[in-house]
C-alpha positions in Angstrom: -0.1 -0.1 -0.2 2.7 2.0 0.8 4.5 1.5 -2.5 1.4 2.9 -4.3 0.8 5.8 -2.3 4.5 6.6 -3.4 4.2 6.3 -7.4 1.3 8.1 -7.1 2.7 10.8 -5.6 6.0 10.4 -8.1 3.8 10.2 -10.8 1.7 13.4 -9.2 5.2 15.4 -8.9 6.1 14.6 -12.7 2.9 15.8 -14.1 3.2 19.1 -12.1 6.8 19.5 -13.4 5.5 19.3 -17.1 2.8 21.8 -16.5 4.9 24.3 -15.0 7.7 23.9 -17.6 4.5 24.1 -20.5 3.5 27.1 -18.5 6.6 29.1 -18.3 6.6 28.3 -22.5 9.9 26.0 -22.4 8.3 23.7 -24.9 8.6 24.0 -28.8 5.3 21.7 -30.2 7.0 18.4 -30.6 7.8 18.6 -26.9 4.3 19.9 -26.0 3.2 17.1 -27.8 5.1 15.0 -25.9 4.0 16.4 -22.5 0.1 16.0 -23.8 0.9 12.2 -24.5 2.7 11.6 -21.0 0.0 13.5 -19.2 -2.3 11.3 -20.4 -0.2 8.2 -19.6 0.5 9.4 -16.4 -3.1 10.0 -15.5 -4.2 6.3 -16.9 -1.5 5.1 -14.6 -2.6 7.0 -11.3 -6.5 6.4 -11.8 -5.4 2.6 -12.3 -3.0 2.6 -8.9 -6.1 4.5 -7.1 -8.1 2.1 -8.4 -5.9 -1.0 -7.1 -5.4 0.8 -4.2 -9.2 1.1 -2.9 -9.2 -2.9 -3.9 -6.1 -3.2 -1.7 -8.2 -1.5 1.1 -11.5 -3.1 0.8 -9.9 -6.5 0.9 -7.7 -5.1 4.2 -11.1 -3.9 6.1 -12.8 -7.3 4.9 -9.9 -9.3 6.2 -9.9 -7.2 9.8 -14.0 -7.8 9.8 -13.2 -11.5 9.5 -10.7 -11.3 12.3 -13.4 -9.2 14.5 
């Protein structure tokens, strides 16, 4: 679970960095296209990891309830 949180945080930080560069105007068209593709890919990974984390939490909660 901790690993997933760290990976999500890492991807979010990369996304923030790239968006900052884009706003500062340091990107030409091919770099901007690459940035958009990376952003889309990062968002997909984040959503997948968040879904995995939610599944893990539900299974963890179920295990705790069974122990009670």
